[in-house]
C-alpha positions as CSV (number, residue, x, y, z in Angstrom):
1,X,-0.1,-0.2,-0.1
2,X,1.4,3.6,-0.9
3,X,0.3,6.3,1.5
4,X,1.0,10.0,0.8
5,X,1.0,11.2,4.6
6,X,0.7,15.3,4.8
7,X,-0.6,17.3,7.8
8,X,-1.6,21.2,8.4
9,X,-3.3,22.3,5.6
10,X,-4.6,25.4,7.8
11,X,-7.2,25.8,5.1
12,X,-8.4,30.0,5.6
13,X,-5.5,31.0,7.5
14,X,-4.1,34.5,6.8
15,X,-0.1,35.4,6.4
16,X,0.7,38.9,8.0
17,X,-3.0,40.1,6.6
18,X,-3.0,38.2,2.9
19,X,-5.3,35.6,2.8
20,X,-3.7,32.4,1.6
21,X,-6.7,30.9,-0.3
22,X,-5.7,30.9,-3.5
23,X,-2.6,29.6,-2.6
24,X,-4.2,26.6,-0.4
25,X,-6.2,26.2,-3.5
26,X,-3.0,25.6,-6.1
27,X,-1.0,23.2,-3.2
28,X,-4.3,21.2,-2.5
29,X,-4.8,21.0,-6.3
30,X,-1.5,19.3,-6.9
31,X,-2.2,16.6,-5.0
32,X,-4.5,14.9,-7.1
33,X,-1.6,14.6,-9.8
34,X,0.8,13.4,-7.3
35,X,-1.9,10.8,-6.3
36,X,-1.8,9.7,-9.8
37,X,1.8,10.2,-10.8
38,X,3.2,7.7,-7.6
39,X,-0.1,5.6,-7.3
40,X,-1.3,6.3,-4.3
41,X,-3.6,4.5,-2.1
42,X,-4.4,6.5,0.6
43,X,-3.8,10.4,1.4
44,X,-3.8,11.2,5.2
45,X,-4.1,14.9,6.8
46,X,-2.7,14.4,10.1
47,X,-4.8,17.2,12.1
48,X,-5.1,21.3,11.5
49,X,-6.8,21.2,8.3
50,X,-8.7,24.5,8.7
51,X,-7.4,27.1,10.7
52,X,-10.3,28.5,12.9
53,X,-13.2,26.3,14.4
54,X,-15.5,28.0,12.3
55,X,-13.9,28.6,9.3
56,X,-15.3,30.7,6.2
57,X,-17.1,29.4,3.7
58,X,-14.4,30.5,1.1
59,X,-12.4,27.8,3.2
60,X,-14.9,25.1,3.0
61,X,-14.9,25.4,-0.4
62,X,-11.2,25.2,-0.8
63,X,-11.1,21.8,1.4
64,X,-14.3,20.6,-0.5
65,X,-12.8,21.1,-3.7
66,X,-9.6,19.4,-2.6
67,X,-11.0,16.5,-1.4
68,X,-13.2,15.6,-4.3
69,X,-10.5,16.0,-6.3
70,X,-8.3,13.7,-4.4
71,X,-11.3,10.5,-4.1
72,X,-11.7,11.1,-7.8
73,X,-8.6,9.6,-8.1
74,X,-9.8,6.6,-6.5
75,X,-7.6,7.2,-3.4
76,X,-8.8,6.7,0.0
77,X,-8.1,9.9,2.4
78,X,-8.2,9.9,6.0
79,X,-8.5,13.4,8.3
80,X,-7.7,13.7,12.1
81,X,-8.7,16.9,14.1
82,X,-6.1,19.1,15.1
83,X,-6.2,21.6,17.8
84,X,-7.3,24.4,15.4
85,X,-10.4,22.5,14.0
86,X,-13.8,21.8,15.7
87,X,-13.7,18.3,16.0
88,X,-17.7,18.3,16.2
89,X,-17.8,20.6,12.7
90,X,-15.1,18.6,10.7
91,X,-16.2,15.3,11.7
92,X,-20.4,15.8,11.3
93,X,-21.0,14.1,8.1
94,X,-18.1,11.5,8.8
95,X,-20.5,8.6,9.2
96,X,-21.6,9.5,5.7
97,X,-18.6,10.0,3.8
98,X,-16.8,6.9,4.7
99,X,-18.9,5.2,2.5
100,X,-17.3,7.3,-0.7
101,X,-13.9,6.8,0.8
102,X,-13.3,9.9,2.8
103,X,-12.8,9.2,6.7
104,X,-13.3,11.8,9.6
105,X,-11.2,10.7,12.5
106,X,-12.6,13.5,15.1
107,X,-14.2,11.3,18.3
108,X,-11.8,10.9,21.0
109,X,-14.2,8.1,22.6
110,X,-13.2,6.1,19.5
111,X,-9.7,5.6,20.0
112,X,-8.5,2.0,19.6
113,X,-10.7,1.5,16.5
114,X,-9.0,1.9,13.1
115,X,-10.1,2.5,9.4
116,X,-9.7,-0.8,7.7
117,X,-7.9,-0.4,4.6
118,X,-6.9,-3.0,2.7
119,X,-4.1,-4.2,-0.6
120,X,-2.6,-7.2,-2.0
121,X,-1.2,-7.7,1.1
122,X,-3.8,-7.9,3.2
123,X,-5.4,-5.5,5.4
124,X,-4.0,-2.2,6.7
125,X,-5.6,-0.9,10.0
126,X,-5.1,3.1,10.6
127,X,-5.5,4.4,14.0
128,X,-6.4,7.9,13.6
129,X,-6.0,10.3,17.1
130,X,-8.0,13.3,17.2
131,X,-5.9,16.2,19.1
132,X,-6.3,15.4,22.5
133,X,-7.1,18.1,25.0
134,X,-6.3,16.6,28.6
135,X,-9.5,18.2,30.6
136,X,-11.5,17.3,27.9
137,X,-10.7,13.6,27.4
138,X,-9.9,12.4,30.7
139,X,-13.5,11.0,31.7
140,X,-13.2,8.3,28.9
141,X,-12.3,5.0,29.7
142,X,-8.7,4.6,27.9
143,X,-7.8,7.9,29.7
144,X,-5.9,8.4,33.1
145,X,-8.4,10.1,35.4
146,X,-6.0,12.8,36.3
147,X,-4.1,13.3,33.1
148,X,-2.9,16.8,32.8
149,X,-0.6,16.6,30.1
150,X,-0.1,15.8,26.2
151,X,2.1,13.0,27.2
152,X,-0.4,11.5,29.5
153,X,-3.0,11.4,27.1
154,X,-1.2,10.2,23.8
155,X,0.6,7.6,25.9
156,X,-2.4,6.3,27.3
157,X,-4.4,6.7,23.7
158,X,-1.4,4.4,22.4
159,X,-1.5,1.9,24.9
160,X,-5.0,1.4,23.8
161,X,-4.2,1.3,20.3
162,X,-1.9,-1.4,20.7
163,X,-4.7,-3.2,22.6
164,X,-6.6,-3.3,19.5
165,X,-3.9,-4.1,17.3
166,X,-2.9,-7.1,19.2
167,X,-6.4,-7.9,19.7
168,X,-7.2,-8.1,16.0
169,X,-3.2,-9.4,15.0
170,X,-3.4,-11.7,11.6
171,X,-1.3,-12.1,8.9
172,X,-0.2,-9.8,6.9
173,X,-2.1,-6.9,8.8
174,X,-0.2,-3.9,9.2
175,X,-0.4,-0.7,11.2
176,X,-0.7,3.1,10.7
177,X,-1.0,5.8,13.8
178,X,-1.8,9.5,13.4
179,X,-1.4,12.0,15.7
180,X,-1.6,15.4,16.1
181,X,1.1,16.4,18.5
182,X,4.5,17.6,19.8
183,X,6.5,14.9,19.9
184,X,10.1,15.3,21.7
185,X,12.9,15.4,19.0
186,X,10.9,17.9,16.3
187,X,12.3,20.9,18.3
188,X,14.7,22.1,15.6
189,X,11.8,22.0,13.1
190,X,9.4,23.9,15.2
191,X,7.9,27.6,14.3
192,X,6.3,30.4,15.8
193,X,3.5,29.9,13.3
194,X,2.7,26.9,15.5
195,X,0.0,27.8,18.3
196,X,1.0,26.3,21.7
197,X,-0.9,23.3,22.6
198,X,0.5,23.4,26.3
199,X,0.8,25.7,29.5
200,X,4.1,24.6,29.9
201,X,6.8,25.6,27.0
202,X,7.2,23.0,24.6
203,X,11.4,22.7,24.6
204,X,13.5,20.0,24.6
205,X,12.6,17.8,27.7
206,X,10.0,19.8,28.6
207,X,7.1,17.6,30.4
208,X,4.8,17.9,28.1
209,X,6.8,16.7,25.0
210,X,5.4,13.0,23.9
211,X,8.0,10.7,24.0
212,X,9.0,8.7,20.6
213,X,8.5,5.7,22.5
214,X,5.1,6.0,22.9
215,X,4.4,5.1,19.0
216,X,5.9,1.9,19.8
217,X,4.3,-1.4,17.8
218,X,2.8,0.9,15.0
219,X,4.6,-0.2,11.3
220,X,4.2,4.0,10.6
221,X,3.0,7.0,12.6
222,X,2.0,10.0,10.6
223,X,2.6,12.9,12.6
224,X,1.0,16.5,12.3
225,X,1.4,20.1,14.2
226,X,5.2,20.7,13.7
227,X,5.0,23.0,10.6
228,X,8.5,21.7,9.2
229,X,8.8,18.5,8.2
230,X,10.9,16.0,10.5
231,X,12.3,12.5,11.0
232,X,12.2,10.9,14.6
233,X,12.8,7.6,13.3
234,X,12.4,5.7,10.0
235,X,8.8,4.9,10.6
236,X,7.9,8.3,12.7
237,X,7.4,11.4,10.9
238,X,5.8,14.7,10.5
239,X,5.1,16.3,7.0
240,X,5.1,19.8,8.0
241,X,2.5,22.2,6.8
242,X,1.4,22.8,3.2
243,X,2.5,26.2,3.1
244,X,4.7,28.6,4.7
245,X,2.8,30.4,7.7
246,X,6.2,32.3,9.2
247,X,9.5,34.0,8.3
248,X,11.3,31.2,10.1
249,X,10.1,28.5,7.7
250,X,11.9,30.3,4.5
251,X,13.8,27.8,2.6
252,X,11.7,24.8,3.9
253,X,10.4,22.3,1.7
254,X,7.3,21.7,1.5
255,X,5.3,18.4,0.1
256,X,4.6,15.2,2.1
257,X,6.3,12.0,2.6
258,X,4.8,9.0,0.1
259,X,4.7,5.6,2.3
260,X,5.4,2.1,1.1
261,X,3.9,-0.5,3.3
262,X,5.2,-3.8,2.0
263,X,3.8,-7.3,3.3
264,X,5.9,-7.4,6.1
265,X,5.0,-3.7,7.4
266,X,7.1,-0.2,6.1
267,X,9.6,-0.9,2.9
268,X,10.4,2.7,1.8
269,X,9.6,6.7,2.5
270,X,10.4,8.9,0.2
271,X,9.8,12.8,-0.1
272,X,7.7,14.5,-2.7
273,X,7.4,18.2,-2.9
274,X,4.1,19.7,-3.5
275,X,4.3,23.6,-5.2
276,X,5.3,26.8,-2.9
277,X,2.9,29.3,-4.6
278,X,5.0,32.8,-3.3
279,X,8.4,32.3,-1.4
280,X,9.3,33.9,2.0
281,X,12.7,36.0,1.8
282,X,14.2,38.3,4.4
283,X,16.4,41.4,3.2
284,X,18.4,43.4,5.2
285,X,20.4,46.6,4.2
286,X,19.6,50.3,5.0
287,X,16.7,51.6,3.8
288,X,18.1,53.3,0.7
289,X,19.8,49.6,-0.2
290,X,16.5,48.1,0.1
291,X,14.7,50.4,-2.0
292,X,17.4,50.7,-4.9
293,X,20.0,47.4,-4.8
294,X,19.9,45.5,-7.9
295,X,20.7,42.4,-5.6
296,X,17.2,42.2,-4.6
297,X,15.6,42.1,-7.5
298,X,15.1,39.0,-7.8
299,X,13.0,39.0,-4.6
300,X,10.4,41.6,-5.9
301,X,7.4,38.9,-6.4
302,X,8.4,37.3,-2.9
303,X,7.0,37.7,0.5
304,X,9.2,40.0,1.8
305,X,10.7,40.2,5.5
306,X,12.5,44.0,5.7
307,X,15.0,44.4,8.1
308,X,16.4,47.8,7.7
309,X,19.4,49.2,9.6
310,X,19.5,52.9,9.2
311,X,20.3,54.9,12.5
312,X,17.1,56.2,12.8
313,X,13.3,55.0,12.0
314,X,12.1,55.9,8.6
315,X,8.3,57.3,8.1
316,X,5.9,54.9,6.4
317,X,8.6,52.3,5.6
318,X,5.8,49.6,4.6
319,X,4.2,51.7,2.3
320,X,7.4,52.7,0.4
321,X,8.7,49.4,0.2
322,X,5.5,47.9,-1.0
323,X,6.6,50.1,-4.2
324,X,9.2,47.8,-5.1
325,X,8.0,44.7,-3.2
326,X,4.4,44.2,-3.5
327,X,4.1,41.7,-1.0
328,X,6.3,42.9,1.9
329,X,4.6,41.8,4.8
330,X,7.0,43.0,7.6
331,X,9.5,45.3,8.1
332,X,12.0,45.6,11.1
333,X,14.3,48.5,12.2
334,X,17.6,46.9,13.1
335,X,19.8,50.1,13.7
336,X,23.6,48.5,13.0
337,X,24.9,51.4,15.6
338,X,23.3,51.4,19.1
339,X,23.7,54.7,21.2
340,X,23.9,54.4,25.0
341,X,20.4,55.7,26.4
342,X,20.8,56.8,29.8
343,X,19.3,55.2,33.2
344,X,17.8,58.2,34.5
345,X,14.3,58.7,34.9
346,X,12.4,60.9,32.6
347,X,11.5,63.5,35.6
348,X,15.3,63.3,36.3
349,X,16.3,64.2,32.6
350,X,13.8,67.0,32.1
351,X,14.3,68.5,35.6
352,X,15.6,72.1,34.8
353,X,15.2,72.3,31.0
354,X,13.3,74.7,28.9
355,X,10.8,73.5,26.9
356,X,13.2,73.5,23.6
357,X,15.8,71.8,25.8
358,X,13.0,68.8,26.5
359,X,12.0,68.4,22.9
360,X,15.6,68.3,22.0
361,X,16.0,65.5,24.3
362,X,13.3,63.8,23.8
363,X,14.5,63.8,19.8
364,X,17.8,62.6,21.0
365,X,16.5,59.8,22.5
366,X,14.5,58.3,20.1
367,X,16.4,59.1,17.0
368,X,19.5,57.4,18.6
369,X,21.7,60.6,19.1
370,X,20.0,62.7,16.3
371,X,18.5,65.8,17.5
372,X,16.1,68.0,15.4
373,X,17.7,69.3,12.1
374,X,17.9,73.3,11.1
375,X,14.1,72.6,9.3
376,X,12.7,71.1,12.3
377,X,14.2,73.3,14.7
378,X,12.8,76.6,12.9
379,X,9.3,74.9,13.3
380,X,9.5,74.2,16.8
381,X,10.7,77.3,17.4
382,X,7.9,78.9,15.6
383,X,5.1,76.3,17.5
384,X,6.8,77.5,20.7
385,X,6.7,81.0,20.2
386,X,2.9,80.7,19.6
387,X,2.2,78.6,21.9
388,X,3.7,81.1,24.8
389,X,2.2,84.0,23.2
390,X,-1.3,82.4,23.5
391,X,-0.4,81.6,27.1
392,X,0.4,85.2,27.6
393,X,-3.5,86.2,26.5
394,X,-5.0,84.1,28.8
């Protein structure tokens, strides 16, 4: 059996104010061709199908079109809910769509109940774990009543999965698990575009990182939540997000894992690329260099994060940069020179100073040491004189 492992489609997400619906339509629309080319039998979406629990009508339309196109290839589709999804909304039609080969796994109470697929070698049991929120599942029979962490609930769920595997064991039967969680070892591929799923920091060795060993006993584990692809073991992998959602993800591939199950279990895993509709690029230099330097010309159609290094802030930098980089999404001021600032309080710094001196010290402070220009000084003098004259007439 050949499986395409994807995750984190996040249909409906915006990127720094830009809609990504057209990009999602393009990327997801490329999956059917990949399915046909590689003769894929089943497509997995490991959670975070939508970006919002209450997706827009346009987002629903994009997802509907993508799933219908995949089903038209003859492949089965298995979708689990992630922490961005509403399990109820995503899975409400599951009992009806399963007959068409579209399986939604969103009910935590059904953990341990597989979707049975089959190939020429026998059965393939697919165990989907929807995103498991400890306080919402600890009442279920398979979950510890004192469960507080992802580690607690995912480990317990996989114990139930292994029980089911043992109960259903038969010649030629292979197993796949799907989970949407944070597994220890994936820290380097984590991104600030992922919504934290715990109150504790998700760091190496963190108390809420699920151990890799929680997934023992399964032929292949398709993970979601981390937005960069990652291999934690030969048979345990993250596919990463369908699109780039943070400049920290710039340059990272987008696609899915092509998983081949043979008669005895996992045979091979290889990466297949999907389109990147608009690449990301961080550019850095003085503001004038960013506006004029030919070195940045190849990136005018990219999503751009512009870091300008001038001593002082520019007026309306985003609007000015968009004249060259239409999709400039973020502008950051990082002066190459840092001017030491006083540690004295504001009251101490203005004590005994005249109004012109207070204004000048303020400009020096916010302009990295530069006071008013001659033109600005003339304007300030005129404003202060007019204010003084008005005060005398009161």
